[in-house]
C-alpha positions as CSV (number, residue, x, y, z in Angstrom):
1,M,-59.3,-5.4,102.0
2,E,-60.5,-6.8,105.3
3,Y,-63.9,-5.9,106.6
4,R,-65.3,-5.5,110.1
5,R,-68.8,-5.3,111.5
6,I,-70.1,-2.1,113.1
7,G,-71.4,-3.3,116.4
8,A,-74.7,-5.2,116.0
9,T,-75.8,-3.3,113.0
10,G,-75.1,-6.0,110.4
11,L,-73.0,-3.5,108.4
12,K,-69.6,-4.6,107.2
13,V,-67.1,-1.8,106.6
14,S,-63.6,-1.8,105.2
15,E,-60.8,-1.6,107.8
16,L,-59.8,1.6,106.0
17,C,-62.2,4.5,106.0
18,L,-61.9,7.3,103.5
19,G,-62.0,10.6,105.3
20,C,-63.6,13.2,103.1
21,M,-62.8,16.3,105.3
22,T,-60.7,17.8,102.6
23,F,-63.3,17.5,99.9
24,G,-64.3,21.1,99.0
25,R,-61.4,22.6,100.8
26,E,-58.0,21.3,99.5
27,T,-59.6,18.8,97.2
28,D,-61.9,19.8,94.3
29,E,-64.7,17.6,93.0
30,A,-62.7,16.1,90.1
31,T,-59.8,15.1,92.4
32,A,-62.3,13.8,95.0
33,R,-63.9,11.6,92.3
34,K,-60.4,10.1,91.5
35,I,-59.7,9.5,95.2
36,L,-63.1,7.8,95.7
37,D,-62.7,5.7,92.5
38,R,-59.3,4.4,93.7
39,F,-60.6,3.7,97.2
40,I,-63.4,1.6,95.8
41,D,-61.0,-0.1,93.4
42,V,-58.9,-1.4,96.3
43,G,-62.0,-2.6,98.1
44,G,-62.9,0.3,100.4
45,N,-66.6,0.9,101.2
46,F,-66.5,3.1,104.3
47,L,-66.7,6.9,103.9
48,D,-66.6,9.6,106.6
49,T,-67.7,13.2,106.4
50,A,-69.5,15.8,108.6
51,N,-72.0,18.5,108.1
52,V,-69.4,21.2,108.8
53,Y,-66.5,19.9,106.7
54,A,-65.7,22.7,104.2
55,A,-69.0,24.4,105.3
56,G,-71.0,21.5,103.9
57,A,-69.1,21.2,100.6
58,S,-67.6,17.9,101.7
59,E,-71.0,16.3,101.9
60,A,-72.2,18.0,98.7
61,I,-69.2,16.8,96.7
62,L,-69.6,13.3,98.1
63,G,-73.3,13.4,97.1
64,N,-72.3,14.4,93.6
65,I,-69.8,11.7,93.1
66,L,-71.5,8.7,94.7
67,G,-74.1,8.1,92.0
68,E,-75.3,4.6,91.6
69,R,-72.5,3.3,93.8
70,R,-74.3,4.7,96.9
71,N,-76.0,1.5,97.8
72,S,-72.7,-0.5,98.0
73,L,-71.0,2.1,100.2
74,V,-71.3,2.9,103.9
75,V,-71.6,6.6,104.5
76,A,-71.0,8.1,107.9
77,T,-71.5,11.8,108.7
78,K,-71.7,13.8,111.9
79,V,-73.7,16.5,113.7
80,R,-73.0,18.9,116.5
81,F,-71.5,22.1,115.1
82,N,-72.7,24.7,112.6
83,A,-70.6,25.4,109.6
84,N,-71.2,29.2,110.0
85,A,-69.0,29.1,113.1
86,F,-66.1,27.9,111.0
87,I,-66.4,30.6,108.4
88,G,-66.9,33.5,110.8
89,K,-70.6,34.0,110.4
90,P,-73.0,34.3,113.4
91,V,-74.7,31.1,114.5
92,P,-78.3,31.4,115.8
93,P,-78.5,29.8,119.3
94,N,-80.7,26.9,118.3
95,Q,-78.6,25.9,115.2
96,I,-75.7,24.3,117.1
97,G,-75.4,21.5,119.6
98,L,-77.3,18.2,120.0
99,S,-80.8,19.3,120.7
100,R,-83.6,17.5,119.0
101,G,-84.3,20.5,116.8
102,H,-80.8,20.9,115.6
103,I,-80.2,17.2,115.0
104,M,-83.4,16.9,112.9
105,S,-82.6,20.1,111.0
106,E,-79.1,19.0,110.2
107,V,-79.9,15.4,109.2
108,E,-82.2,16.9,106.6
109,N,-79.5,19.2,105.4
110,S,-77.0,16.3,105.2
111,L,-79.4,14.0,103.4
112,R,-80.0,16.8,100.8
113,R,-76.3,17.5,100.3
114,L,-75.4,13.8,100.1
115,K,-78.3,13.2,97.6
116,T,-79.4,10.1,99.5
117,D,-82.4,9.1,101.6
118,Y,-80.5,7.4,104.3
119,I,-77.3,7.8,106.3
120,D,-75.6,4.5,107.4
121,L,-73.8,5.9,110.5
122,Y,-74.9,9.2,112.0
123,Q,-72.5,10.3,114.7
124,V,-72.3,13.1,117.3
125,H,-69.2,15.1,116.6
126,S,-68.5,15.9,120.2
127,W,-70.2,16.2,123.6
128,D,-72.8,18.9,124.2
129,F,-72.8,20.0,127.8
130,E,-76.0,22.1,127.4
131,T,-78.3,19.4,126.0
132,P,-79.5,16.5,128.2
133,I,-78.1,13.3,126.9
134,E,-81.7,11.8,127.0
135,E,-82.9,14.4,124.5
136,T,-79.9,13.7,122.1
137,M,-80.4,9.9,122.4
138,R,-84.1,10.1,121.9
139,A,-83.6,12.1,118.7
140,L,-81.0,9.7,117.4
141,D,-83.3,6.7,118.3
142,D,-86.2,8.4,116.4
143,L,-84.0,8.7,113.4
144,V,-83.1,5.0,113.4
145,R,-86.8,4.1,113.8
């Protein structure tokens, strides 16, 4: 497996990234564990999920199967949407988007589901036309600090 640096972060990630979007949807936990085990066996270390994949189940399954391997893996997750929107439930107006409040709330939810105290790469899932970019960037910078 070849590895590449993520910008100036110092992190090296495998050229292949394991997308975990199907965990909790088409892929149950036992199968997800087998997939992760095989990915690690071939040298993979880069995992991608999001707070909304399978209404949060993707992150929860990943958190359950990472275990002691967590420190040798690079975990990426995303924020922007609210899982309720994908399962037909109402979404309160401040629980979606890239406002500081929503970002801070969702990072805590992601950390809890992932059973970790840090996220290696926290990404915005898509643009938010209603929130000033300065507010979003300030919140993300505060998380890094």
